[in-house]
C-alpha positions in Angstrom: -30.9 -29.1 -89.7 -34.4 -30.5 -90.3 -37.3 -28.4 -89.1 -39.8 -30.0 -86.9 -43.3 -30.1 -88.5 -45.9 -27.7 -87.2 -48.1 -30.4 -86.0 -45.4 -31.9 -83.8 -44.6 -28.5 -82.3 -48.3 -27.9 -81.6 -48.6 -31.3 -79.9 -45.6 -30.5 -77.8 -47.1 -27.1 -76.8 -50.4 -28.8 -76.0 -48.5 -31.2 -73.8 -47.0 -28.3 -71.8 -43.6 -27.9 -73.6 -43.4 -24.1 -73.7 -40.1 -24.2 -75.6 -41.9 -25.7 -78.6 -43.7 -22.4 -79.2 -40.5 -20.5 -80.1 -39.9 -22.3 -83.4 -43.5 -21.5 -84.4 -43.0 -17.9 -83.6 -39.7 -17.8 -85.6 -41.2 -19.6 -88.5 -44.4 -17.4 -88.8 -43.6 -14.0 -87.3 -42.5 -12.5 -90.6 -45.3 -13.9 -92.8 -47.9 -12.8 -90.3 -46.4 -9.3 -90.0 -46.2 -9.0 -93.8 -49.9 -9.9 -94.2 -51.0 -7.5 -91.5 -48.8 -4.8 -92.9 -50.3 -5.2 -96.4 -53.8 -5.0 -94.9 -53.1 -2.1 -92.6 -50.3 -0.1 -94.3 -48.8 0.7 -91.0 -45.7 -0.9 -89.4 -46.7 -0.2 -85.8 -50.2 -1.6 -86.2 -48.8 -4.7 -88.1 -46.4 -5.4 -85.3 -49.1 -5.1 -82.7 -51.4 -7.4 -84.7 -48.6 -10.0 -85.0 -48.1 -9.9 -81.2 -51.8 -10.2 -80.6 -52.0 -13.2 -83.0 -49.4 -15.1 -81.1 -51.2 -14.4 -77.8 -54.4 -15.7 -79.4 -52.7 -18.8 -80.7 -51.4 -19.6 -77.2 -54.9 -19.0 -75.7 -56.7 -21.1 -78.3 -54.2 -23.8 -79.2 -56.6 -26.5 -78.0 -59.1 -25.3 -80.6 -56.7 -26.0 -83.5 -58.0 -28.8 -85.7 -55.0 -30.8 -86.9 -56.9 -31.9 -90.0 -56.1 -28.5 -91.4 -52.8 -26.8 -91.9 -51.5 -24.9 -88.9 -50.4 -22.0 -91.2 -53.9 -21.6 -92.6 -55.4 -21.4 -89.1 -53.0 -18.8 -87.8 -53.1 -16.8 -91.0 -56.8 -16.6 -90.8 -56.4 -15.3 -87.2 -53.9 -12.7 -88.4 -56.1 -11.5 -91.2 -59.2 -11.2 -89.0 -57.2 -9.3 -86.3 -55.8 -6.9 -89.0 -59.3 -6.3 -90.3 -60.5 -5.6 -86.8 -57.7 -3.1 -86.3 -58.5 -1.5 -89.6 -62.2 -1.2 -88.7 -61.3 0.4 -85.4 -59.4 3.0 -87.3 -55.7 2.1 -87.1 -53.1 4.7 -88.0 -52.2 5.5 -91.6 -48.5 6.1 -92.4 -46.4 6.0 -95.5 -45.0 2.6 -96.3 -41.3 3.3 -95.6 -39.0 0.8 -93.8 -36.2 3.0 -92.5 -33.6 0.2 -92.9 -34.7 -0.5 -96.5 -34.8 3.2 -97.3 -31.2 3.7 -96.1 -29.9 0.6 -97.8 -31.7 1.3 -101.1 -30.9 5.0 -101.2 -27.3 4.4 -100.6 -26.9 1.8 -103.4 -29.1 3.4 -106.1 -31.1 6.4 -105.1 -33.0 6.6 -108.5 -34.0 3.0 -108.3 -35.0 3.3 -104.7 -37.2 6.4 -105.4 -39.0 4.5 -108.2 -39.5 1.4 -106.1 -40.7 3.5 -103.1 -43.2 5.4 -105.3 -44.4 2.1 -106.8 -44.8 0.6 -103.4 -46.9 3.6 -102.2 -49.1 3.3 -105.3 -49.6 -0.4 -104.7 -50.4 0.1 -101.0 -52.8 2.9 -101.7 -54.6 0.8 -104.3 -54.7 -2.2 -101.9 -56.2 -0.1 -99.2 -59.0 1.1 -101.5 -60.0 -2.5 -102.2 -62.7 -4.2 -100.1 -61.3 -6.3 -97.3 -62.1 -9.6 -99.1 -60.4 -8.5 -102.3 -57.4 -7.3 -100.3 -57.1 -10.6 -98.5 -57.1 -12.5 -101.8 -54.3 -10.3 -103.3 -52.2 -10.4 -100.1 -52.4 -14.1 -99.7 -51.6 -14.9 -103.3 -49.1 -12.2 -104.3 -47.4 -11.1 -101.0 -47.5 -14.3 -99.1 -47.2 -16.7 -102.1 -50.0 -18.9 -101.0 -51.3 -21.5 -103.5 -55.0 -21.4 -104.5 -55.5 -24.5 -102.2 -53.9 -22.7 -99.3 -56.0 -19.6 -99.8 -59.0 -21.8 -99.9 -58.1 -23.4 -96.7 -57.4 -20.1 -95.0 -60.6 -18.4 -96.2 -62.7 -21.6 -96.1 -63.5 -21.4 -99.9 -63.2 -24.0 -102.6 -60.4 -23.6 -105.1 -62.6 -22.5 -108.0 -64.1 -19.7 -105.9 -60.7 -18.6 -104.9 -59.6 -18.4 -108.6 -62.7 -16.5 -109.6 -62.5 -14.0 -106.7 -58.8 -13.5 -107.2 -59.4 -12.7 -110.9 -62.0 -10.1 -109.9 -59.9 -8.6 -107.2 -57.0 -8.2 -109.6 -59.3 -6.5 -112.1 -60.4 -4.0 -109.4 -56.7 -3.5 -108.3 -55.7 -2.7 -111.8 -58.3 0.0 -112.0 -57.0 1.6 -108.8 -53.4 1.3 -109.9 -54.2 3.1 -113.2 -56.0 5.8 -111.3 -53.0 6.2 -108.9 -50.5 6.4 -111.9 -52.7 9.0 -113.6 -52.9 11.2 -110.5 
């Protein structure tokens, strides 16, 4: 089955076809949740941010400029909302997904323990980064965005993205080394 392009679905939504919004939610719910989770480190807050983003999309769909990628537009909304929640003092919880924990522990408990510890170190290091650095890392390494896509999302040129991403990675390395030494 061929997926209908975002732009077509957006136009259908703008024309009053409420059913056209469901494929957009299905397509982007997971990536938006993952981005919010990496910024916040909390599953409940990430789920709330994801819901809020879809409400904002519906409310502001007429403001979307089709000259830009829809994904870049909604991703920017998600990152801004996650940062707002973080500034307001969202909850901090360990990064454990109960289903993943149960599945991983049952198949290989030692591997799961190592993966879980590594995930906690990465998340702690991410949360120590400035918001701009964290967004760069999340977009590139957790959401697999290209430099061009990151540039569109953050309204930066590609060279600036590469430079800032390099610097963010350097700072992340320092925090990861500190986490391993502790």
